[in-house]
LOTI-769708 format. One record per residue: residue number from 1; x, y, z of N, C-alpha, C in turn; residue in three letters. Coordinates in steps of 0.05 Angstrom, whole numbers, plus 5000, padded with zeros to 4 digits. Layout:
BEGIN
NUM; X; Y; Z; X; Y; Z; X; Y; Z; ALA
...
END
This chain:
BEGIN
1; 1800; 7242; 2046; 1785; 7234; 2070; 1757; 7245; 2069; MET
2; 1738; 7229; 2077; 1710; 7238; 2076; 1698; 7235; 2104; SER
3; 1676; 7249; 2110; 1665; 7249; 2136; 1658; 7220; 2145; PRO
4; 1650; 7203; 2126; 1642; 7176; 2133; 1665; 7160; 2147; GLU
5; 1690; 7169; 2142; 1713; 7154; 2154; 1717; 7161; 2183; GLN
6; 1705; 7182; 2193; 1709; 7190; 2221; 1686; 7178; 2237; VAL
7; 1692; 7162; 2256; 1672; 7149; 2272; 1675; 7157; 2301; THR
8; 1660; 7143; 2319; 1660; 7150; 2347; 1686; 7142; 2361; GLU
9; 1694; 7155; 2383; 1718; 7148; 2397; 1718; 7119; 2407; PRO
10; 1742; 7109; 2412; 1746; 7082; 2422; 1731; 7078; 2448; VAL
11; 1717; 7056; 2450; 1702; 7050; 2474; 1715; 7029; 2491; THR
12; 1735; 7015; 2480; 1749; 6996; 2496; 1750; 6968; 2485; GLY
13; 1730; 6959; 2469; 1729; 6932; 2459; 1749; 6930; 2435; SER
14; 1758; 6906; 2430; 1777; 6901; 2408; 1765; 6909; 2382; LEU
15; 1739; 6902; 2377; 1726; 6909; 2352; 1726; 6940; 2348; ASP
16; 1719; 6954; 2369; 1719; 6983; 2367; 1746; 6994; 2361; ASP
17; 1766; 6984; 2374; 1794; 6993; 2370; 1803; 6988; 2342; GLU
18; 1798; 6963; 2332; 1806; 6957; 2305; 1792; 6974; 2284; LEU
19; 1767; 6980; 2289; 1752; 6998; 2271; 1764; 7025; 2271; ASP
20; 1772; 7035; 2294; 1784; 7062; 2296; 1812; 7062; 2282; GLN
21; 1828; 7041; 2286; 1854; 7040; 2274; 1851; 7038; 2243; PHE
22; 1832; 7023; 2234; 1827; 7021; 2205; 1821; 7048; 2193; ALA
23; 1804; 7064; 2207; 1797; 7090; 2197; 1822; 7109; 2197; ALA
24; 1837; 7108; 2219; 1860; 7126; 2221; 1882; 7119; 2201; VAL
25; 1888; 7093; 2199; 1909; 7085; 2180; 1901; 7091; 2151; PHE
26; 1875; 7089; 2145; 1866; 7096; 2118; 1870; 7125; 2112; THR
27; 1862; 7142; 2131; 1865; 7171; 2128; 1895; 7179; 2126; ILE
28; 1911; 7170; 2145; 1939; 7177; 2146; 1954; 7166; 2122; LEU
29; 1947; 7141; 2114; 1960; 7129; 2091; 1956; 7146; 2066; GLY
30; 1931; 7155; 2062; 1925; 7171; 2039; 1939; 7198; 2040; SER
31; 1942; 7210; 2063; 1955; 7236; 2066; 1985; 7234; 2061; LEU
32; 1997; 7211; 2068; 2026; 7207; 2061; 2029; 7203; 2031; HIS
33; 2009; 7191; 2019; 2011; 7185; 1990; 2007; 7210; 1973; TYR
34; 1987; 7226; 1980; 1982; 7250; 1965; 1965; 7269; 1981; GLN
35; 1966; 7294; 1975; 1950; 7314; 1989; 1922; 7314; 1977; VAL
36; 1901; 7314; 1993; 1874; 7314; 1983; 1867; 7340; 1969; PRO
37; 1845; 7341; 1955; 1837; 7366; 1942; 1830; 7386; 1963; ASP
38; 1827; 7411; 1955; 1823; 7433; 1974; 1798; 7429; 1991; ALA
39; 1777; 7419; 1980; 1752; 7415; 1995; 1756; 7394; 2017; ASP
40; 1768; 7372; 2010; 1772; 7351; 2030; 1793; 7359; 2051; HIS
41; 1812; 7374; 2043; 1832; 7384; 2062; 1819; 7403; 2082; LEU
42; 1802; 7420; 2073; 1787; 7438; 2090; 1769; 7422; 2109; HIS
43; 1756; 7402; 2098; 1737; 7386; 2113; 1752; 7371; 2135; GLU
44; 1775; 7361; 2129; 1791; 7347; 2149; 1798; 7365; 2172; LEU
45; 1807; 7389; 2166; 1816; 7407; 2187; 1792; 7418; 2204; LEU
46; 1768; 7416; 2193; 1745; 7424; 2209; 1735; 7402; 2228; GLN
47; 1746; 7378; 2224; 1736; 7354; 2240; 1757; 7344; 2259; MET
48; 1776; 7361; 2266; 1798; 7352; 2284; 1787; 7342; 2311; ILE
49; 1767; 7355; 2322; 1757; 7347; 2348; 1741; 7321; 2347; ASP
50; 1736; 7311; 2322; 1723; 7285; 2319; 1742; 7263; 2311; GLU
51; 1768; 7269; 2314; 1789; 7250; 2305; 1786; 7223; 2319; TRP
52; 1786; 7201; 2304; 1785; 7175; 2317; 1809; 7171; 2336; PRO
53; 1807; 7153; 2354; 1828; 7149; 2374; 1832; 7174; 2391; LEU
54; 1810; 7187; 2397; 1812; 7212; 2412; 1817; 7207; 2442; SER
55; 1817; 7182; 2450; 1824; 7175; 2477; 1846; 7154; 2478; ARG
56; 1869; 7161; 2468; 1891; 7142; 2466; 1904; 7137; 2494; PRO
57; 1921; 7117; 2495; 1936; 7111; 2520; 1957; 7132; 2525; ARG
58; 1968; 7144; 2503; 1988; 7165; 2506; 1977; 7191; 2494; SER
59; 1958; 7204; 2508; 1944; 7227; 2496; 1962; 7250; 2488; PRO
60; 1983; 7255; 2502; 2000; 7278; 2496; 2012; 7276; 2468; SER
61; 2020; 7252; 2460; 2033; 7248; 2433; 2012; 7252; 2411; ARG
62; 1988; 7242; 2415; 1967; 7245; 2395; 1959; 7275; 2394; MET
63; 1957; 7287; 2417; 1949; 7315; 2418; 1969; 7333; 2404; GLU
64; 1994; 7326; 2406; 2015; 7343; 2393; 2010; 7344; 2363; GLU
65; 2003; 7322; 2351; 1997; 7321; 2322; 1972; 7337; 2315; GLY
66; 1951; 7333; 2331; 1926; 7348; 2326; 1930; 7378; 2330; LEU
67; 1947; 7385; 2349; 1952; 7414; 2353; 1966; 7426; 2329; GLN
68; 1983; 7411; 2315; 1995; 7420; 2291; 1974; 7426; 2269; MET
69; 1954; 7408; 2268; 1932; 7412; 2249; 1915; 7436; 2256; TRP
70; 1911; 7440; 2282; 1897; 7464; 2291; 1912; 7489; 2283; ARG
71; 1938; 7488; 2286; 1955; 7511; 2278; 1954; 7515; 2248; LEU
72; 1953; 7494; 2233; 1951; 7496; 2204; 1925; 7509; 2196; SER
73; 1903; 7502; 2210; 1877; 7515; 2205; 1878; 7544; 2213; ARG
74; 1889; 7550; 2235; 1891; 7578; 2244; 1908; 7595; 2226; GLU
75; 1929; 7583; 2215; 1946; 7598; 2197; 1936; 7599; 2168; GLU
76; 1914; 7584; 2164; 1901; 7583; 2138; 1921; 7574; 2116; ALA
77; 1937; 7553; 2123; 1955; 7542; 2103; 1940; 7533; 2079; GLU
78; 1948; 7542; 2055; 1934; 7534; 2031; 1942; 7507; 2021; SER
79; 1925; 7495; 2005; 1931; 7469; 1994; 1957; 7471; 1977; ARG
80; 1960; 7493; 1963; 1984; 7496; 1946; 2009; 7495; 1963; GLN
81; 2009; 7507; 1987; 2032; 7507; 2004; 2037; 7478; 2015; VAL
82; 2016; 7465; 2022; 2019; 7437; 2033; 2029; 7419; 2011; VAL
83; 2018; 7421; 1986; 2027; 7405; 1964; 2057; 7409; 1959; VAL
84; 2066; 7434; 1960; 2094; 7440; 1955; 2111; 7427; 1977; ALA
85; 2102; 7428; 2002; 2117; 7415; 2024; 2118; 7385; 2020; ASP
86; 2095; 7373; 2013; 2094; 7344; 2008; 2113; 7336; 1986; HIS
87; 2113; 7352; 1965; 2131; 7347; 1942; 2160; 7349; 1951; ASP
88; 2166; 7370; 1966; 2194; 7374; 1975; 2203; 7351; 1993; ARG
89; 2186; 7342; 2011; 2193; 7321; 2029; 2195; 7294; 2015; LEU
90; 2175; 7287; 1999; 2173; 7260; 1989; 2181; 7257; 1960; TYR
91; 2189; 7279; 1947; 2199; 7277; 1920; 2178; 7270; 1899; GLY
92; 2154; 7281; 1901; 2133; 7275; 1882; 2141; 7282; 1854; ASP
93; 2156; 7304; 1851; 2164; 7312; 1824; 2194; 7316; 1821; SER
94; 2209; 7312; 1842; 2238; 7316; 1842; 2251; 7296; 1862; ALA
95; 2275; 7303; 1871; 2289; 7286; 1890; 2277; 7290; 1918; VAL
96; 2271; 7268; 1931; 2259; 7269; 1958; 2279; 7278; 1979; ALA
97; 2270; 7295; 1997; 2286; 7302; 2020; 2286; 7279; 2040; LEU
98; 2263; 7266; 2043; 2260; 7243; 2061; 2245; 7222; 2045; VAL
99; 2259; 7204; 2032; 2245; 7184; 2015; 2224; 7168; 2031; PRO
100; 2200; 7165; 2020; 2178; 7152; 2035; 2177; 7122; 2031; PRO
101; 2200; 7109; 2024; 2201; 7081; 2019; 2218; 7066; 2040; TYR
102; 2207; 7044; 2050; 2222; 7028; 2070; 2249; 7020; 2060; GLU
103; 2251; 7011; 2036; 2276; 7001; 2025; 2298; 7022; 2024; SER
104; 2290; 7047; 2019; 2309; 7069; 2018; 2322; 7074; 2045; ALA
105; 2308; 7066; 2066; 2319; 7071; 2093; 2332; 7047; 2105; HIS
106; 2325; 7023; 2095; 2337; 6999; 2107; 2359; 6987; 2090; ARG
107; 2361; 6996; 2065; 2383; 6987; 2047; 2407; 7005; 2051; ASN
108; 2430; 6994; 2055; 2454; 7010; 2061; 2460; 7030; 2039; ARG
109; 2454; 7023; 2014; 2459; 7042; 1992; 2435; 7060; 1987; GLU
110; 2414; 7057; 2003; 2391; 7074; 1999; 2375; 7068; 1974; GLY
111; 2376; 7043; 1965; 2363; 7034; 1940; 2334; 7025; 1946; LEU
112; 2317; 7029; 1926; 2290; 7019; 1928; 2288; 6993; 1911; VAL
113; 2265; 6980; 1912; 2260; 6955; 1898; 2281; 6934; 1906; PHE
114; 2288; 6933; 1932; 2307; 6913; 1941; 2293; 6891; 1955; ASP
115; 2307; 6876; 1972; 2295; 6853; 1985; 2272; 6861; 2004; GLU
116; 2274; 6885; 2016; 2252; 6893; 2034; 2227; 6899; 2018; HIS
117; 2230; 6910; 1994; 2206; 6915; 1977; 2193; 6888; 1970; THR
118; 2209; 6868; 1964; 2197; 6842; 1957; 2184; 6829; 1981; LEU
119; 2196; 6833; 2004; 2184; 6822; 2029; 2157; 6835; 2034; GLN
120; 2156; 6861; 2030; 2130; 6875; 2034; 2110; 6865; 2014; VAL
121; 2118; 6861; 1989; 2100; 6851; 1968; 2089; 6824; 1976; ARG
122; 2106; 6807; 1987; 2097; 6781; 1996; 2078; 6782; 2019; ALA
123; 2082; 6801; 2037; 2064; 6805; 2060; 2037; 6814; 2050; ALA
124; 2036; 6833; 2031; 2011; 6841; 2020; 1996; 6817; 2008; TYR
125; 2011; 6800; 1994; 1998; 6778; 1980; 1985; 6758; 1999; ALA
126; 1995; 6757; 2024; 1984; 6739; 2044; 1955; 6746; 2050; ARG
127; 1948; 6771; 2045; 1920; 6779; 2049; 1906; 6784; 2022; LEU
128; 1919; 6774; 2000; 1907; 6777; 1974; 1908; 6806; 1964; GLY
129; 1927; 6821; 1973; 1930; 6849; 1965; 1955; 6854; 1949; LEU
130; 1955; 6876; 1934; 1979; 6883; 1918; 1980; 6914; 1915; ALA
131; 2004; 6924; 1912; 2007; 6953; 1908; 1993; 6962; 1883; ALA
132; 1982; 6986; 1882; 1966; 6994; 1858; 1983; 6997; 1833; PRO
133; 2008; 7004; 1836; 2025; 7008; 1812; 2048; 6988; 1813; HIS
134; 2041; 6963; 1813; 2060; 6941; 1816; 2081; 6942; 1794; LEU
135; 2106; 6939; 1802; 2130; 6939; 1785; 2137; 6967; 1774; HIS
136; 2119; 6986; 1778; 2125; 7014; 1768; 2132; 7033; 1791; ARG
137; 2123; 7026; 1815; 2128; 7042; 1839; 2134; 7022; 1862; GLU
138; 2153; 7028; 1879; 2159; 7009; 1901; 2134; 7004; 1918; PRO
139; 2132; 6979; 1926; 2109; 6970; 1942; 2110; 6981; 1971; ASP
140; 2134; 6990; 1979; 2138; 6996; 2008; 2137; 7026; 2014; ASP
141; 2120; 7041; 1999; 2114; 7069; 2006; 2100; 7070; 2033; HIS
142; 2106; 7089; 2050; 2094; 7091; 2077; 2064; 7091; 2075; ILE
143; 2053; 7105; 2055; 2024; 7106; 2052; 2012; 7079; 2046; GLY
144; 2025; 7063; 2030; 2015; 7036; 2024; 2018; 7017; 2048; LEU
145; 2039; 7020; 2063; 2042; 7003; 2086; 2021; 7009; 2107; GLU
146; 2014; 7035; 2110; 1993; 7042; 2129; 1966; 7032; 2119; LEU
147; 1962; 7033; 2093; 1937; 7023; 2082; 1935; 6992; 2086; GLU
148; 1957; 6978; 2084; 1957; 6950; 2090; 1948; 6944; 2118; PHE
149; 1958; 6960; 2137; 1949; 6957; 2165; 1919; 6961; 2167; LEU
150; 1909; 6982; 2153; 1881; 6987; 2154; 1865; 6964; 2143; ALA
151; 1873; 6953; 2120; 1859; 6931; 2108; 1861; 6906; 2125; GLN
152; 1884; 6902; 2139; 1886; 6880; 2157; 1866; 6881; 2180; GLY
153; 1863; 6905; 2191; 1844; 6909; 2213; 1816; 6903; 2203; CYS
154; 1809; 6911; 2179; 1782; 6906; 2168; 1778; 6876; 2163; LEU
155; 1799; 6862; 2154; 1797; 6833; 2150; 1792; 6819; 2176; ARG
156; 1806; 6828; 2197; 1802; 6816; 2223; 1773; 6820; 2233; VAL
157; 1763; 6844; 2229; 1736; 6851; 2237; 1715; 6834; 2222; LEU
158; 1720; 6830; 2196; 1701; 6814; 2180; 1701; 6785; 2190; ASP
159; 1725; 6775; 2195; 1727; 6747; 2205; 1713; 6743; 2232; ALA
160; 1717; 6763; 2250; 1704; 6762; 2276; 1674; 6763; 2274; ARG
161; 1665; 6781; 2256; 1636; 6784; 2252; 1623; 6758; 2241; GLU
162; 1638; 6744; 2224; 1628; 6719; 2212; 1633; 6695; 2230; ASP
163; 1645; 6699; 2253; 1649; 6677; 2272; 1673; 6659; 2264; GLY
164; 1691; 6669; 2248; 1714; 6653; 2239; 1738; 6660; 2257; HIS
165; 1739; 6648; 2280; 1760; 6655; 2300; 1788; 6649; 2290; ALA
166; 1792; 6626; 2277; 1819; 6619; 2268; 1828; 6639; 2247; ASP
167; 1811; 6646; 2229; 1818; 6665; 2208; 1825; 6693; 2220; GLU
168; 1810; 6701; 2240; 1815; 6727; 2252; 1842; 6727; 2267; SER
169; 1848; 6705; 2280; 1873; 6703; 2294; 1897; 6702; 2275; HIS
170; 1894; 6687; 2253; 1915; 6686; 2233; 1920; 6713; 2220; GLN
171; 1898; 6727; 2214; 1901; 6753; 2201; 1913; 6773; 2220; THR
172; 1905; 6772; 2245; 1917; 6790; 2265; 1947; 6785; 2268; LEU
173; 1954; 6759; 2267; 1983; 6752; 2269; 1998; 6763; 2245; ALA
174; 1987; 6762; 2221; 2000; 6773; 2197; 2003; 6803; 2200; ILE
175; 1983; 6816; 2210; 1984; 6845; 2214; 2005; 6853; 2235; VAL
176; 2006; 6838; 2257; 2025; 6844; 2278; 2053; 6839; 2269; ALA
177; 2057; 6818; 2254; 2084; 6812; 2243; 2093; 6833; 2224; ASN
178; 2075; 6842; 2207; 2082; 6863; 2188; 2088; 6889; 2202; PHE
179; 2073; 6896; 2222; 2078; 6920; 2238; 2106; 6920; 2249; LEU
180; 2113; 6898; 2262; 2138; 6897; 2277; 2162; 6890; 2260; ARG
181; 2158; 6875; 2238; 2180; 6867; 2221; 2187; 6889; 2201; THR
182; 2166; 6903; 2193; 2170; 6924; 2172; 2165; 6952; 2182; HIS
183; 2140; 6959; 2188; 2133; 6987; 2193; 2150; 6999; 2216; VAL
184; 2150; 6985; 2239; 2165; 6996; 2262; 2195; 6995; 2259; LEU
185; 2205; 6980; 2239; 2233; 6978; 2235; 2245; 7003; 2222; ALA
186; 2227; 7020; 2210; 2238; 7043; 2196; 2220; 7068; 2199; TRP
187; 2194; 7064; 2202; 2176; 7088; 2201; 2180; 7108; 2224; ALA
188; 2185; 7100; 2249; 2188; 7120; 2270; 2211; 7140; 2265; PRO
189; 2234; 7130; 2256; 2256; 7148; 2250; 2250; 7165; 2225; SER
190; 2238; 7152; 2205; 2230; 7166; 2181; 2211; 7189; 2188; PHE
191; 2190; 7183; 2203; 2170; 7202; 2210; 2181; 7225; 2227; LEU
192; 2200; 7219; 2245; 2213; 7239; 2261; 2228; 7259; 2242; SER
193; 2241; 7248; 2222; 2255; 7266; 2202; 2235; 7283; 2187; ARG
194; 2212; 7271; 2179; 2192; 7286; 2165; 2182; 7309; 2183; VAL
195; 2177; 7303; 2209; 2168; 7324; 2227; 2188; 7346; 2230; SER
196; 2213; 7339; 2231; 2235; 7359; 2234; 2238; 7376; 2209; GLU
197; 2235; 7363; 2185; 2241; 7376; 2160; 2217; 7391; 2148; GLN
198; 2193; 7384; 2157; 2169; 7395; 2145; 2168; 7426; 2150; ALA
199; 2159; 7440; 2130; 2156; 7469; 2132; 2128; 7478; 2137; GLN
200; 2109; 7459; 2136; 2081; 7466; 2142; 2072; 7452; 2167; THR
201; 2054; 7465; 2182; 2043; 7452; 2206; 2027; 7428; 2198; SER
202; 2015; 7428; 2175; 1999; 7405; 2166; 2015; 7380; 2164; PHE
203; 2038; 7381; 2150; 2054; 7358; 2146; 2068; 7349; 2172; MET
204; 2075; 7368; 2189; 2085; 7361; 2215; 2064; 7345; 2230; LYS
205; 2039; 7354; 2228; 2017; 7339; 2241; 2013; 7311; 2231; GLY
206; 2015; 7308; 2204; 2013; 7282; 2192; 2034; 7263; 2204; VAL
207; 2059; 7272; 2205; 2080; 7256; 2215; 2076; 7249; 2245; ALA
208; 2070; 7269; 2261; 2066; 7264; 2290; 2043; 7246; 2296; LEU
209; 2021; 7250; 2282; 1997; 7232; 2286; 2003; 7203; 2278; LEU
210; 2020; 7200; 2257; 2027; 7173; 2249; 2044; 7159; 2269; THR
211; 2064; 7174; 2280; 2081; 7163; 2301; 2063; 7154; 2325; ILE
212; 2045; 7171; 2334; 2028; 7165; 2357; 2010; 7142; 2351; ALA
213; 1999; 7140; 2327; 1980; 7119; 2321; 1994; 7092; 2319; THR
214; 2018; 7092; 2308; 2034; 7067; 2307; 2040; 7057; 2335; LEU
215; 2047; 7075; 2352; 2053; 7068; 2380; 2028; 7057; 2394; ASP
216; 2005; 7069; 2389; 1980; 7060; 2401; 1973; 7032; 2390; GLU
217; 1977; 7028; 2364; 1970; 7003; 2352; 1988; 6980; 2362; PHE
218; 2013; 6986; 2366; 2032; 6966; 2377; 2023; 6958; 2405; ASP
219; 2015; 6978; 2421; 2005; 6973; 2448; 1980; 6955; 2447; ARG
220; 1962; 6962; 2429; 1937; 6947; 2426; 1943; 6917; 2419; CYS
221; 1961; 6913; 2400; 1967; 6886; 2391; 1982; 6870; 2413; LEU
222; 1997; 6885; 2429; 2011; 6871; 2452; 1991; 6858; 2470; ASP
223; 1968; 6869; 2473; 1948; 6858; 2491; 1931; 6835; 2480; SER
224; 1933; 6831; 2453; 1917; 6810; 2441; 1932; 6789; 2425; VAL
225; 1959; 6793; 2422; 1974; 6774; 2406; 1997; 6762; 2423; THR
END
């Protein structure tokens, strides 16, 4: 995460909200995927009070996640400790305590690369996107699904700026469908488990902020789709 990704709080217009969601999903997606280097981790924790979506409809839920990050800063949790917790939770180098893949949670046998993975891949392709490690890593990692939401928001903004109303509506519909058909079908329960199982305040904060942001995004889309 870099300072350029943090912008001003939501002012109320759809464009402003989509810009905020794009920033937040980009940041959270990257944090679920891997822990940033020590400098960026420190930088992030120094900018908590500038967090996008600082005026959400459900402030208590968002604040709970930010409070975890404040606690992480106060406790001076090291990057090494956060990396170990991320590894323990998501299985970066061993068996995952809470697998970060949609298919692992929606498949009865807990398998990855199943029909849900292929459905996610097809959804990405509708916006001309693809997972970075195609065929080598499941496309339905929580970090990648959040990044897809971020990219979708940016595509909608670009279409609106160019005056392409039909394209913006179609893209927004793709994003809303993906959110409700895929992300919300598994992520809330997954993220609750991450919050419960995390040993660091930082990773608890990542999970709680993601839950709150998805809830806010769903509310936002309800008003425009």
